[in-house]
Kinemage of the C-alpha trace (Angstrom):
@kinemage 1
@onewidth
@group {chain A} dominant
@subgroup {mainchain}
@vectorlist {calphas} color= white
{ca unk a 1} P 0.000 0.000 0.000
{ca unk a 2} L 1.120 3.550 -0.684
{ca unk a 3} L -0.852 5.600 1.851
{ca unk a 4} L -1.727 4.933 5.493
{ca unk a 5} L -3.826 7.212 7.679
{ca unk a 6} L -4.033 6.811 11.434
{ca unk a 7} L -5.421 8.630 14.438
{ca unk a 8} L -2.837 9.219 17.172
{ca unk a 9} L -4.703 9.349 20.490
{ca unk a 10} L -3.752 11.382 23.558
{ca unk a 11} L -3.197 9.658 26.876
{ca unk a 12} L -3.762 10.477 30.516
{ca unk a 13} L -1.617 9.184 33.346
{ca unk a 14} L -4.257 8.518 35.987
{ca unk a 15} L -1.394 7.784 38.373
{ca unk a 16} L 2.357 8.220 38.111
{ca unk a 17} L 4.606 6.681 40.764
{ca unk a 18} L 8.365 7.026 40.488
{ca unk a 19} L 9.691 3.762 41.891
{ca unk a 20} L 13.442 4.081 41.386
{ca unk a 21} L 16.188 4.689 38.876
{ca unk a 22} L 18.132 2.412 36.573
{ca unk a 23} L 20.819 3.239 34.051
{ca unk a 24} L 20.155 6.949 34.345
{ca unk a 25} L 16.410 6.552 33.732
{ca unk a 26} L 13.550 6.897 36.202
{ca unk a 27} L 11.419 3.796 36.724
{ca unk a 28} L 7.669 4.284 36.793
{ca unk a 29} L 4.453 2.606 37.824
{ca unk a 30} L 1.521 4.287 36.098
{ca unk a 31} L -2.072 3.693 35.099
{ca unk a 32} L -2.521 5.168 31.629
{ca unk a 33} L -5.558 5.480 29.382
{ca unk a 34} L -6.087 6.808 25.870
{ca unk a 35} L -8.793 9.411 25.278
{ca unk a 36} L -10.676 10.615 22.224
{ca unk a 37} L -8.467 13.646 21.610
{ca unk a 38} L -6.223 12.848 18.670
{ca unk a 39} L -3.791 13.974 16.000
{ca unk a 40} L -4.161 12.742 12.427
{ca unk a 41} L -1.087 11.135 10.891
{ca unk a 42} L -0.805 10.462 7.156
{ca unk a 43} L 2.069 8.425 5.671
{ca unk a 44} L 2.866 8.335 1.964
{ca unk a 45} L 5.376 5.865 0.634
{ca unk a 46} L 8.403 7.245 -1.219
{ca unk a 47} L 10.449 5.615 -3.933
{ca unk a 48} L 13.705 6.696 -2.297
{ca unk a 49} L 14.905 6.406 1.304
{ca unk a 50} L 14.130 9.936 2.460
{ca unk a 51} L 11.868 10.828 5.369
{ca unk a 52} L 10.051 14.171 5.259
{ca unk a 53} L 7.601 15.734 7.693
{ca unk a 54} L 4.958 18.446 7.398
{ca unk a 55} L 3.415 19.562 10.691
{ca unk a 56} L 0.166 21.514 10.964
{ca unk a 57} L -1.459 23.064 14.031
{ca unk a 58} L -0.826 23.691 17.731
{ca unk a 59} L 2.470 25.440 16.965
{ca unk a 60} L 3.976 22.173 15.709
{ca unk a 61} L 5.387 23.911 12.642
{ca unk a 62} L 8.260 25.180 14.808
{ca unk a 63} L 9.394 21.720 15.997
{ca unk a 64} L 12.952 21.184 14.709
{ca unk a 65} L 13.103 18.351 12.198
{ca unk a 66} L 15.830 16.523 14.128
{ca unk a 67} L 13.771 16.679 17.361
{ca unk a 68} L 10.537 15.415 15.810
{ca unk a 69} L 9.640 12.023 17.292
{ca unk a 70} L 7.585 11.095 14.228
{ca unk a 71} L 10.690 11.596 12.075
{ca unk a 72} L 12.917 9.708 14.524
{ca unk a 73} L 10.460 6.804 14.505
{ca unk a 74} L 10.294 6.669 10.694
{ca unk a 75} L 14.062 6.847 10.259
{ca unk a 76} L 14.624 4.154 12.867
{ca unk a 77} L 12.017 1.896 11.223
{ca unk a 78} L 13.514 2.465 7.768
{ca unk a 79} L 17.027 1.653 8.983
{ca unk a 80} L 15.974 -1.442 10.903
{ca unk a 81} L 13.839 -3.026 8.174
{ca unk a 82} L 15.589 -1.570 5.103
{ca unk a 83} L 12.446 -0.021 3.686
{ca unk a 84} L 11.987 3.011 1.477
{ca unk a 85} L 11.257 6.373 3.069
{ca unk a 86} L 7.949 8.085 3.781
{ca unk a 87} L 6.400 11.528 3.655
{ca unk a 88} L 4.765 12.240 7.032
{ca unk a 89} L 1.964 14.736 7.493
{ca unk a 90} L 0.705 15.385 11.019
{ca unk a 91} L -2.403 17.428 11.758
{ca unk a 92} L -2.001 18.351 15.430
{ca unk a 93} L -4.918 18.651 17.811
{ca unk a 94} L -3.208 17.421 20.992
{ca unk a 95} L -1.665 20.350 22.912
{ca unk a 96} L 2.132 20.299 22.980
{ca unk a 97} L 4.008 20.104 26.290
{ca unk a 98} L 0.875 19.219 28.261
{ca unk a 99} L 1.739 15.646 29.310
{ca unk a 100} L -0.876 14.255 26.932
{ca unk a 101} L 1.589 12.165 24.929
{ca unk a 102} L 1.040 13.774 21.534
{ca unk a 103} L 4.621 13.406 20.353
{ca unk a 104} L 4.793 9.790 21.513
{ca unk a 105} L 1.416 8.993 19.979
{ca unk a 106} L 2.511 10.463 16.640
{ca unk a 107} L 5.618 8.265 16.801
{ca unk a 108} L 3.506 5.196 17.615
{ca unk a 109} L 1.208 5.981 14.673
{ca unk a 110} L 4.209 6.269 12.345
{ca unk a 111} L 5.720 2.975 13.524
{ca unk a 112} L 2.438 1.053 13.324
{ca unk a 113} L 1.578 2.743 10.028
{ca unk a 114} L 4.900 1.777 8.488
{ca unk a 115} L 4.373 -1.710 9.855
{ca unk a 116} L 1.130 -1.902 7.879
{ca unk a 117} L 2.693 -0.285 4.819
{ca unk a 118} L 5.695 -2.612 4.670
{ca unk a 119} L 4.092 -5.761 6.154
{ca unk a 120} L 6.151 -5.800 9.372
{ca unk a 121} L 4.460 -7.368 12.412
{ca unk a 122} L 4.147 -5.586 15.757
{ca unk a 123} L 6.346 -8.062 17.615
{ca unk a 124} L 9.153 -7.128 15.225
{ca unk a 125} L 8.859 -3.351 15.578
{ca unk a 126} L 8.001 -3.230 19.299
{ca unk a 127} L 11.674 -2.765 20.328
{ca unk a 128} L 11.840 0.343 18.134
{ca unk a 129} L 8.840 1.817 19.931
{ca unk a 130} L 10.565 1.383 23.303
{ca unk a 131} L 13.665 3.143 21.968
{ca unk a 132} L 11.734 6.216 20.871
{ca unk a 133} L 9.979 6.903 24.188
{ca unk a 134} L 8.567 5.346 27.335
{ca unk a 135} L 4.928 5.970 26.306
{ca unk a 136} L 5.285 4.707 22.738
{ca unk a 137} L 4.828 0.942 23.369
{ca unk a 138} L 1.586 1.629 25.244
{ca unk a 139} L 0.345 4.002 22.548
{ca unk a 140} L 0.763 1.425 19.779
{ca unk a 141} L -2.525 -0.087 20.991
{ca unk a 142} L -3.772 2.313 23.679
{ca unk a 143} L -6.757 1.475 25.844
{ca unk a 144} L -6.178 1.112 29.577
{ca unk a 145} L -2.932 -0.330 30.904
{ca unk a 146} L -0.496 -0.393 33.783
{ca unk a 147} L 2.962 0.735 32.688
{ca unk a 148} L 6.031 -0.206 34.713
{ca unk a 149} L 9.775 0.053 34.365
{ca unk a 150} L 10.584 2.577 31.652
{ca unk a 151} L 7.161 1.972 30.127
{ca unk a 152} L 8.116 -1.256 28.414
{ca unk a 153} L 6.474 -3.531 31.014
{ca unk a 154} L 2.803 -3.353 30.052
{ca unk a 155} L -0.168 -4.993 31.726
{ca unk a 156} L -3.217 -4.515 29.509
{ca unk a 157} L -6.362 -3.990 31.578
{ca unk a 158} L -10.066 -4.413 30.762
{ca unk a 159} L -11.357 -1.259 29.138
{ca unk a 160} L -13.446 1.101 31.279
{ca unk a 161} L -15.635 3.956 29.999
{ca unk a 162} L -14.297 7.045 31.799
{ca unk a 163} L -15.194 10.715 31.346
{ca unk a 164} L -12.870 13.648 31.973
{ca unk a 165} L -12.557 17.401 31.950
{ca unk a 166} L -9.060 18.474 30.882
{ca unk a 167} L -7.697 21.919 31.708
{ca unk a 168} L -4.671 22.820 29.593
{ca unk a 169} L -2.492 25.865 30.404
{ca unk a 170} L -1.140 27.782 27.461
{ca unk a 171} L 2.440 26.919 28.411
{ca unk a 172} L 3.992 23.475 28.562
{ca unk a 173} L 6.409 21.772 30.937
{ca unk a 174} L 9.529 20.122 29.546
{ca unk a 175} L 9.663 16.459 30.541
{ca unk a 176} L 13.434 16.298 31.069
{ca unk a 177} L 13.390 19.561 33.018
{ca unk a 178} L 10.582 18.267 35.233
{ca unk a 179} L 12.478 15.084 36.103
{ca unk a 180} L 15.586 17.150 36.890
{ca unk a 181} L 13.526 19.332 39.217
{ca unk a 182} L 12.073 16.217 40.835
{ca unk a 183} L 15.595 14.934 41.490
{ca unk a 184} L 16.754 18.308 42.788
{ca unk a 185} L 13.901 18.463 45.295
{ca unk a 186} L 14.786 15.045 46.681
{ca unk a 187} L 11.236 14.333 47.828
{ca unk a 188} L 9.757 10.867 48.167
{ca unk a 189} L 6.089 9.978 47.927
{ca unk a 190} L 4.006 6.946 48.806
{ca unk a 191} L 2.949 4.867 45.769
{ca unk a 192} L -0.706 5.015 44.782
{ca unk a 193} L -1.025 2.974 41.588
{ca unk a 194} L -1.933 -0.309 43.250
{ca unk a 195} L -4.626 1.349 45.373
{ca unk a 196} L -5.961 3.277 42.371
{ca unk a 197} L -6.157 0.089 40.334
{ca unk a 198} L -8.169 -1.606 43.078
{ca unk a 199} L -10.483 1.387 43.353
{ca unk a 200} L -11.126 1.527 39.611
{ca unk a 201} L -12.198 -2.097 39.413
{ca unk a 202} L -13.954 -2.404 42.778
{ca unk a 203} L -17.268 -1.144 41.433
{ca unk a 204} L -17.647 1.122 44.470
{ca unk a 205} L -18.343 4.817 44.044
{ca unk a 206} L -16.101 7.248 45.845
{ca unk a 207} L -12.807 9.035 45.561
{ca unk a 208} L -9.987 7.470 43.584
{ca unk a 209} L -6.426 7.862 44.909
{ca unk a 210} L -4.940 9.380 41.763
{ca unk a 211} L -1.545 10.972 42.446
{ca unk a 212} L 1.416 12.091 40.350
{ca unk a 213} L 4.890 12.154 41.886
{ca unk a 214} L 5.991 14.854 39.429
{ca unk a 215} L 3.275 17.290 40.462
{ca unk a 216} L 5.298 19.402 42.911
{ca unk a 217} L 8.203 19.636 40.480
{ca unk a 218} L 5.901 20.702 37.648
{ca unk a 219} L 4.253 23.341 39.850
{ca unk a 220} L 7.664 24.779 40.688
{ca unk a 221} L 8.506 25.089 36.999
{ca unk a 222} L 5.080 26.385 35.988
{ca unk a 223} L 2.736 27.667 38.741
{ca unk a 224} L -0.188 27.474 36.297
{ca unk a 225} L -0.105 23.696 36.774
{ca unk a 226} L -1.313 24.063 40.361
{ca unk a 227} L -3.986 26.527 39.282
{ca unk a 228} L -5.239 24.126 36.610
{ca unk a 229} L -5.359 21.285 39.135
{ca unk a 230} L -7.187 23.356 41.749
{ca unk a 231} L -9.718 24.591 39.197
{ca unk a 232} L -10.350 21.022 37.985
{ca unk a 233} L -10.729 19.752 41.558
{ca unk a 234} L -13.160 22.573 42.407
{ca unk a 235} L -15.951 20.766 40.519
{ca unk a 236} L -15.954 17.947 43.123
{ca unk a 237} L -15.032 15.179 40.666
{ca unk a 238} L -14.332 11.572 41.596
{ca unk a 239} L -10.637 12.406 41.241
{ca unk a 240} L -8.318 15.097 39.924
{ca unk a 241} L -4.623 15.029 39.078
{ca unk a 242} L -1.962 16.071 36.571
{ca unk a 243} L -1.037 13.945 33.580
{ca unk a 244} L 2.547 13.068 32.700
{ca unk a 245} L 4.975 15.831 33.585
{ca unk a 246} L 2.269 18.454 33.043
{ca unk a 247} L 1.057 20.974 32.276
{ca unk a 248} L -2.501 19.611 31.817
{ca unk a 249} L -4.718 18.707 34.750
{ca unk a 250} L -7.765 16.464 34.568
{ca unk a 251} L -10.872 15.695 36.567
{ca unk a 252} L -12.655 12.333 36.440
{ca unk a 253} L -16.453 12.388 36.505
{ca unk a 254} L -19.022 9.643 36.885
{ca unk a 255} L -20.645 10.492 33.541
{ca unk a 256} L -19.854 12.458 30.404
{ca unk a 257} L -22.833 14.692 31.165
{ca unk a 258} L -21.201 15.759 34.438
{ca unk a 259} L -17.926 16.447 32.632
{ca unk a 260} L -19.788 18.571 30.084
{ca unk a 261} L -21.610 20.343 32.911
{ca unk a 262} L -18.273 21.226 34.520
{ca unk a 263} L -16.878 22.459 31.202
{ca unk a 264} L -19.935 24.649 30.628
{ca unk a 265} L -19.411 26.325 33.997
{ca unk a 266} L -15.661 26.708 33.779
{ca unk a 267} L -14.720 30.403 33.737
{ca unk a 268} L -10.940 30.122 34.041
{ca unk a 269} L -8.333 31.050 31.469
{ca unk a 270} L -7.209 27.584 30.408
{ca unk a 271} L -8.397 25.513 27.461
{ca unk a 272} L -11.150 23.172 28.654
{ca unk a 273} L -11.635 19.855 26.850
{ca unk a 274} L -14.214 17.161 27.570
{ca unk a 275} L -12.760 13.753 26.765
{ca unk a 276} L -13.737 10.127 27.187
{ca unk a 277} L -11.575 7.037 27.380
{ca unk a 278} L -11.173 5.193 24.111
{ca unk a 279} L -9.915 1.771 23.082
{ca unk a 280} L -8.464 2.363 19.592
{ca unk a 281} L -8.419 -1.332 18.739
{ca unk a 282} L -12.216 -1.454 18.985
{ca unk a 283} L -12.920 1.621 16.886
{ca unk a 284} L -14.269 0.687 13.505
{ca unk a 285} L -12.949 2.582 10.516
{ca unk a 286} L -15.436 4.907 8.876
{ca unk a 287} L -15.776 4.198 5.172
{ca unk a 288} L -15.862 7.385 3.146
{ca unk a 289} L -17.361 7.309 -0.371
{ca unk a 290} L -14.547 9.673 -1.391
{ca unk a 291} L -11.831 7.312 -0.191
{ca unk a 292} L -9.433 5.707 -2.659
{ca unk a 293} L -9.912 2.006 -3.218
{ca unk a 294} L -7.517 -0.606 -1.904
{ca unk a 295} L -6.397 -1.165 -5.476
{ca unk a 296} L -5.052 2.382 -5.448
{ca unk a 297} L -2.937 1.484 -2.461
{ca unk a 298} L -4.606 3.300 0.435
{ca unk a 299} L -5.362 2.077 3.943
{ca unk a 300} L -7.625 3.895 6.385
{ca unk a 301} L -6.525 2.321 9.644
{ca unk a 302} L -8.987 2.156 12.524
{ca unk a 303} L -6.395 3.418 14.993
C-alpha cells in the first residue's frame, strides 16, 4: 500500500509513581488510558529512502526536524527493516508540552503505520517503539494499561468507559526539566497505583487515589499547573490530578454529562476539553465514499 492514515490518540496518566532509577532513567508505575483527543497522521510511501515531515497546528510547525519524534520513529524503522522512506503529514490537535503524549502517539502511529505499509508485524517493531519513548509501546494499541519500568512492562487492563474534563495551560512543561527538578527536590512519595487500580475495578463509588509524583516539580517550573489542578478539583469530581509531567490537569467524573456540565461552567483562562476514554483497537474505521480504493494502495486504519 502507498498511503496509510491513522489517528494518534492522547493519553492520561491517571497515576504516576516514580519507583526508582536504573541506568540513568527513572522507573515508573503508572495507570494510563487513551482518550478521544487525537492527531491525524498520514504516511505516503516514497520511492527513495528519504523521510520528510509536514506539521500543521498547535504550533507544531516550529518543531525542529531533528527533534521530531515522528521523524525519529520513521528513520529508525527504515534503517531497521531496510524499507523506502515516507512523507509524514501530522495534523495536530493534541496540545504540545501538556503531558498528553502527543509526540509519543505520533511516533507510535508512524511505527504502526509503516508496519502496515511494509508488512512488518508488531512483535518485530516493538523494540523500536521502546527506543523512541517510554509511552510509545503503550500508545501502539492504547486502551487502559499499567505501565512499569521505563514503560516497556505493560499490563493490559479491561477497558473502562471514563469521562474527563481536561484543563490545559497555554504553556507546557519540559519532561526532562521536570524530572531534573524532581531529582533536585529530593522528595519521596508513597505509591498510589496499586490502590488506584483496586479502586477503579472495585465497582464502588467514591474518591480514587490518583496521584502524580511529578506534580510538585511541575508546579515549581510552571505555577499554572497548580492553578489548573485546583480549578479542575473545584468541581468535586471523583478524582483530579496532573497527567505526565504536566502541564494539563484532569478531573474524572461519573458520567460524560457531568464532565460537560463542569466544562460549561468553567470560567478560568485555560483551554477546557471534555474527553472520554477510548480503546483504539475497537474503533471501527469509517468508510468514506470519497476514499481511494484498496487497489489504489490506500489504507484507512482504525487506529
